[in-house]
C-alpha positions, 0 to 999 in steps of 0.5 A: 374602306374604299370600294375595290374592284377586280377584273375577272374577265376570261375567268370562272368564278366559283363558290368554296367547295364543301368537302362533305365527308372525309377521316382526316387520320386516314392520311397517315394510312394513304397508299399503306393498305391493299384494296380489300373488302371494306370490313377487312380494310378496316381491320388494317386500317386500325393498326395504321391509325395514329396513336398520339395527338401530335399525329392527329394534329399533323394529319388534320392539318395536311387534310385541311390544307389538301382541301383548301388547295383544291378549292375547298373552304369547308370540311366535314372531318369524321375524325378517328379517335384514340380510345384512351385519349378522346379529349386529346384527339378532338382537342389536336383536331380542332386546334389544326382546323383553326390554325389553318383557318377552314371552316370546320365540322368536326364528328369524332368517330364513335361507336360502342361495338367491337370492330368484329361486330360489323363483320357478316355473320353468315355468307351474303345472301339476299337479306329481304327475303331470306332470314338469318340462320341464327339471330344476329347477336353483338355486345355493346360496351357500356363503359365505352359508351360512357367515356365516348359521350362524356368526351362529346359533351366536353368537346360541344362544351369548349369547341362548338363555336360555328360563328368562330368557323368550328362546329362539333357534330354528333358522329356516331360510326354507323349502324355496324358499330353502334348500339340503339342506345349509342345513337340515343346518347348521341341524339341526347347531346345533339339536342343538348348543344344544337350539334349537327349529326353525321353518319355513315348509313349503309356502304357495302352489301354486307352492312345491308345484310347486317342491318336486316339481320339486326333489325329485321328491316332496313337501316333507313327504316329502323332509324326513321323509326326511332329518330 
């Protein structure tokens, strides 16, 4: 092809932006949930989450379109999962991002603990100087861990094609909804397929307290000690 030149006199040329963290499935909940502390807000979010892969596809398509129209050319989509249709959920999200042509990093949102395990078990306090009155307890779900891990492996094998613009990412939800066993499973799959990793660390004072009650140290200290 012959060289092509453009005149950008009087304009500002910027590189494409990278939306480094979004949840495309939450497009369905926009404006529906009243402001509340995050832990309570998440309970309402679950009630409004998509229940069919078609809705996952539509929300991912809209999220990608908004990113492109805002100057973004890449997206990290920490997409929610339909528990009994994990493969279809991931497939729909991948297909939407491919169809619109954005560079996508798709991190299925996974965990093996119940939503109630992320709730503060005691009133907020300074967790560094004041230990919990009772030990933190939670019960990981090994079947959910197995189901999500198997779905992530299948997704990595089928869709992880960075050279084609789609990367599958190991995306455990965060310390409040994942056991150490689940983190290790995500690490194993990440290393097996060369996947990036993405996670929420801490977003609220309640989660900071939860980390100290759960580990006896900060979340960062615990994760660094168990790479």
